[in-house]
C-alpha positions as CSV (number, residue, x, y, z in Angstrom):
1,M,1.0,13.6,17.9
2,I,0.7,11.6,21.4
3,N,3.6,12.8,23.3
4,S,4.9,9.4,24.4
5,V,4.8,8.3,20.7
6,R,6.5,11.1,19.6
7,K,9.5,10.7,22.3
8,A,9.6,7.0,21.2
9,V,10.1,8.3,17.7
10,D,12.8,10.6,19.0
11,I,14.7,7.8,20.7
12,I,14.8,5.6,17.3
13,N,16.1,8.8,15.7
14,L,19.4,9.2,18.1
15,F,20.8,5.9,16.4
16,S,22.7,6.2,13.5
17,P,25.7,4.8,11.5
18,S,28.1,6.6,13.6
19,E,26.4,5.8,16.8
20,P,24.6,2.3,16.5
21,R,24.6,1.7,20.2
22,L,23.4,4.0,22.9
23,T,22.9,3.7,26.8
24,L,19.9,4.5,28.8
25,T,22.4,7.3,30.2
26,E,23.1,8.5,26.9
27,I,19.3,8.3,25.6
28,S,18.1,10.1,28.6
29,S,20.4,13.1,28.9
30,R,19.8,13.9,24.9
31,L,16.4,14.0,24.8
32,S,16.4,15.4,28.5
33,L,14.0,12.7,29.8
34,P,14.1,11.6,33.3
35,K,15.8,8.1,33.4
36,S,12.5,6.2,34.6
37,T,10.2,7.7,31.4
38,A,13.3,6.5,29.0
39,H,13.5,3.2,30.5
40,N,9.8,2.8,30.2
41,L,9.9,4.0,26.3
42,L,12.8,1.8,26.1
43,S,11.0,-1.3,27.4
44,T,8.2,-0.8,24.9
45,L,10.3,-0.1,22.2
46,L,12.3,-3.5,23.0
47,S,8.9,-5.4,23.2
48,C,7.9,-4.2,19.8
49,G,11.4,-5.6,18.4
50,L,12.0,-1.9,17.2
51,L,15.2,-2.0,19.5
52,E,17.2,-4.5,21.1
53,K,19.9,-4.9,23.7
54,A,23.4,-5.2,22.2
55,D,24.8,-5.8,25.4
56,D,24.0,-5.4,29.3
57,D,24.5,-1.5,29.0
58,H,23.6,-0.7,25.1
59,Y,20.6,-0.4,23.0
60,A,20.7,-0.8,19.4
61,L,18.0,-0.8,16.3
62,G,16.0,-4.2,16.4
63,R,14.9,-6.4,13.7
64,A,11.6,-4.7,13.1
65,V,13.2,-1.4,12.0
66,V,15.3,-3.8,9.4
67,A,12.2,-5.2,8.1
68,L,10.5,-1.6,7.8
69,T,13.5,-0.5,5.9
70,Q,13.4,-3.4,3.5
71,A,9.7,-2.7,2.9
72,V,10.6,0.9,2.0
73,L,13.2,-0.3,-0.2
74,V,11.1,-2.6,-2.1
75,N,8.5,-0.2,-2.5
76,V,11.2,2.0,-3.9
77,E,12.5,-0.2,-6.0
78,L,9.1,-1.3,-7.7
79,R,7.9,2.6,-7.8
80,D,11.3,3.3,-9.8
81,R,10.9,0.1,-12.4
82,A,7.4,0.8,-12.7
83,A,7.1,4.7,-13.3
84,P,8.4,4.7,-17.3
85,L,5.7,2.2,-17.9
86,L,2.9,4.0,-16.0
87,R,3.9,7.4,-17.7
88,E,3.5,5.3,-20.6
89,L,0.1,4.0,-20.1
90,A,-0.9,7.4,-19.1
91,D,-0.2,8.8,-22.2
92,I,-1.8,6.0,-23.9
93,S,-5.0,6.1,-22.0
94,H,-5.2,9.8,-21.1
95,Q,-6.4,9.1,-17.9
96,S,-4.7,8.8,-14.2
97,V,-2.6,6.1,-13.5
98,Y,-1.7,4.5,-10.1
99,L,0.5,2.2,-8.6
100,T,0.1,0.4,-5.4
101,V,1.4,-2.2,-2.9
102,R,-0.5,-4.5,-0.7
103,D,-0.5,-3.0,2.7
104,G,-1.9,-5.9,4.9
105,D,-5.4,-6.0,4.8
106,Y,-5.3,-2.5,2.7
107,C,-3.6,-1.4,-0.4
108,L,-1.0,1.8,-0.6
109,Y,-0.7,4.0,-3.5
110,I,3.1,4.6,-3.8
111,Y,3.1,6.5,-7.4
112,A,0.6,8.4,-9.6
113,V,0.6,9.9,-12.9
114,E,-2.3,12.6,-12.8
115,S,-4.1,13.4,-15.7
116,P,-4.8,17.1,-16.3
117,H,-8.5,16.4,-16.6
118,R,-8.6,14.8,-13.1
119,L,-9.6,17.8,-11.0
120,L,-11.2,16.6,-8.0
121,A,-8.9,13.3,-7.2
122,R,-9.4,12.1,-3.7
123,T,-6.6,9.4,-4.0
124,A,-2.8,10.5,-3.3
125,V,0.4,9.2,-3.0
126,G,0.7,7.6,0.6
127,D,-2.9,7.1,0.6
128,R,-4.4,3.5,1.9
129,A,-7.5,2.0,0.4
130,Y,-9.7,-1.1,1.0
131,L,-9.3,-3.7,-1.1
132,H,-13.1,-4.5,-1.7
133,C,-13.9,-1.1,-3.1
134,T,-11.0,-0.2,-5.5
135,S,-9.8,-1.7,-8.7
136,V,-6.5,-1.9,-7.4
137,G,-7.7,-3.5,-4.2
138,K,-9.7,-6.3,-6.3
139,A,-6.9,-6.7,-8.7
140,I,-4.9,-7.8,-5.5
141,L,-8.1,-9.9,-3.8
142,M,-8.3,-11.7,-7.3
143,C,-5.2,-13.4,-6.6
144,L,-5.8,-14.4,-3.4
145,S,-7.5,-17.4,-1.9
146,E,-11.2,-17.6,-0.7
147,A,-10.1,-18.5,2.6
148,D,-7.7,-15.3,2.7
149,V,-10.4,-12.8,1.2
150,R,-12.7,-14.2,3.7
151,A,-10.0,-13.7,6.5
152,I,-9.5,-10.1,5.4
153,V,-13.4,-9.5,5.1
154,K,-13.6,-10.5,8.8
155,R,-11.0,-8.3,10.0
156,V,-12.2,-4.8,8.2
157,G,-15.5,-5.6,7.0
158,L,-17.0,-4.4,4.0
159,P,-17.5,-0.7,4.5
160,A,-19.4,1.1,1.8
161,S,-17.6,4.6,0.3
162,T,-20.5,5.1,-2.1
163,E,-23.9,3.7,-2.5
164,R,-22.2,1.5,-5.5
165,T,-19.8,-0.1,-3.0
166,I,-20.1,-4.2,-2.7
167,T,-20.9,-4.7,0.9
168,S,-22.0,-8.2,0.3
169,L,-19.3,-11.1,0.8
170,D,-21.2,-13.1,-1.6
171,A,-21.2,-10.5,-4.2
172,L,-17.7,-9.7,-3.4
173,L,-16.4,-13.4,-4.0
174,T,-18.6,-13.7,-7.4
175,E,-17.1,-10.1,-8.5
176,L,-13.5,-11.6,-7.8
177,E,-14.2,-14.6,-9.7
178,H,-15.3,-12.5,-12.8
179,S,-12.3,-10.5,-12.4
180,R,-9.9,-13.4,-12.3
181,E,-11.9,-14.8,-15.6
182,R,-11.2,-11.7,-17.7
183,G,-7.7,-11.0,-16.0
184,Y,-8.5,-7.3,-14.6
185,A,-10.7,-5.8,-11.9
186,I,-12.8,-3.0,-12.3
187,D,-14.4,0.4,-10.1
188,N,-17.5,1.2,-11.3
189,Q,-18.1,4.2,-8.6
190,E,-17.6,2.0,-5.7
191,H,-14.5,4.1,-4.2
192,E,-15.8,7.2,-5.5
193,M,-18.7,8.6,-7.2
194,N,-18.1,9.6,-11.1
195,T,-14.9,7.8,-11.0
196,Y,-14.1,4.5,-13.2
197,C,-11.3,2.2,-12.8
198,I,-9.5,-0.5,-14.6
199,G,-7.0,-2.6,-12.6
200,A,-4.5,-5.5,-12.9
201,P,-2.4,-7.5,-10.3
202,V,1.6,-6.8,-10.2
203,L,3.3,-9.9,-9.2
204,D,6.8,-11.0,-7.8
205,E,9.6,-13.5,-9.3
206,R,7.5,-16.3,-7.5
207,G,4.2,-15.4,-9.0
208,Q,2.6,-14.0,-5.8
209,V,1.0,-10.6,-5.8
210,I,2.5,-7.8,-4.3
211,G,0.5,-4.7,-5.5
212,S,-1.3,-3.5,-8.6
213,L,-1.9,-0.6,-11.0
214,S,-4.8,1.0,-12.5
215,V,-6.1,3.7,-15.1
216,S,-8.8,6.1,-13.4
217,G,-10.9,8.5,-14.5
218,A,-14.4,10.6,-14.6
219,D,-15.3,9.6,-18.2
220,P,-17.9,6.4,-17.9
221,S,-16.5,5.0,-21.2
222,I,-13.8,3.6,-19.5
223,L,-15.9,0.9,-18.7
224,L,-17.9,0.9,-21.7
225,E,-16.7,1.4,-25.3
226,K,-13.0,2.1,-24.1
227,R,-12.9,-0.9,-21.9
228,L,-11.5,-3.8,-24.1
229,D,-8.9,-1.3,-25.0
230,L,-7.8,-0.1,-22.0
231,S,-8.2,-3.1,-20.1
232,A,-5.7,-4.5,-22.7
233,H,-3.2,-2.0,-22.1
234,V,-3.6,-2.2,-18.3
235,M,-2.8,-5.7,-18.1
236,Y,0.1,-5.7,-20.5
237,T,1.5,-3.0,-18.3
238,A,1.0,-4.9,-15.1
239,Q,2.9,-7.7,-16.7
240,E,5.9,-5.9,-17.8
241,V,6.1,-4.3,-14.4
242,S,5.8,-7.8,-12.9
243,R,8.7,-9.0,-15.0
244,R,11.3,-6.4,-14.4
């Protein structure tokens, strides 16, 4: 870890419910930092909103920390209410099941029920993935406007994870239109070879997409003879998670 980043994290970790406010002298003393170094780090944290001045002498955690905490709580709440439904989906499908949330221009995996047949899974809880090459990602994109999709692609591009990844914006927009029409998205070896996935969006109480879930496995029949049945279960589960 970069030393300055570690020192900045150490400063944030000094604050607690019992000590919500600290002075420059207290911070530099507890971390054995020169006051000039501590001051520079505090200035950076202030500019990022991670700290704020409580008064002329004291620092406190800033609004950015509150926002991050709220985001964590939302993810935990979503995971906890979705977990029983995802385990049920895994039992029905006999495939791995994943839950993600939108994380800016990516999706973040926050829960997984791994199939015992899934021996070489590349995806793990805490991983981030591109939106254009995963069923969970495309399930999120299908709920966005074309302008939003174009903006995301402009920022992160369409990098190829496999030889089957969609790398053309026009092709992606066409695929998303098909996804909207059927109510679910697919990943046909686009993120990982020999992996087939069906994903559907998870919505909040306003009908806005906040994440997605999927079934995933190495069996090509997921997108062939099992597709109709599995897609119905995936969409039903996503709808139930959205309602809770």
